[in-house]
Residue, then its C-alpha position, 0 to 999 in steps of 0.5 A: x370209350x368204355x361202355x360205362x362212358x357210353x351210358x353216361x353219354x346217354x345222360x348227356x354226361x362225360x367223365x371229367x378230369x379227376x378233381x385235384x385233392x384239396x389236402x394231402x391225399x390221392x383221389x383213388x388208390x388200388x388195393x389188390x382188386x379194389x379201388x377206394x376213392x377219397x371223398x369226392x366233392x361236387x367240384x365242376x371245373x375246379x370249383x364247388x358247384x354250391x356250398x351250404x347246408x342241406x335242408x328245407x328253407x331260406x338259405x339252405x341247399x334244397x334236397x333236390x339240388x343236393x341230390x343233383x350235387x351227389x350225382x356230381x360227386x359220383x361222377x367225380x368218383x368215377x373219374x377218380x377210379x378211371x385215373x387208376x384203372x384207365x378202362x372203366x369196363x374193368x370194374x366188376x362191381x361197385x361194392x360200397x358207396x359212403x355219402x356225407x350230407x352237411x345237414x341242417x339240424x332238422x334235416x333227415x333226408x340224407x338217403x334221398x340225397x344220396x340216391x343221386x349218386x346211387x342212381x347215377x352209378x346204377x345207370x353207368x354200371x348197370x347191374x355192376x352198379x348195385x351196391x351197399x351204401x351208408x348215408x350220413x348227416x354231418x355238421x360241416x364238410x370240407x370247403x362248406x360243400x353240401x355233400x361228399x361221396x366216396x366209393x369202393x369198386x372191385x375190378x374184374x380178374x384179368 
């Protein structure tokens, strides 16, 4: 097990099997020293953990719950990276995180939601988990997911 997986275990988490694509793409692709993941949904054992728009009020996914779901997305992104590189300790740096939040029109807390992903990556990779990030509010995401996260990592020179 990698040091990254050991740090995840401290949180009671383990790297899941890579989520199966829901369309015509691959979960992650290597380009030189970079691994780019496809957008990862909050899938748990093959099903979305929750659906709907993020916001305050009845019938909406709360920002607190959406932050938890962003963590699930990040864990799935880690799984996608692992499916390509095998050993997560080969990751030299998490370079960029892009997150999409299916938002109620009045919701503007997308950065707070994406902190779920950023904080998990920081814990898992330590200093190598510090990254640039975009947090974008959108009208709808695939399968009515509340959040989607993609990451780009750089590999260490072998």
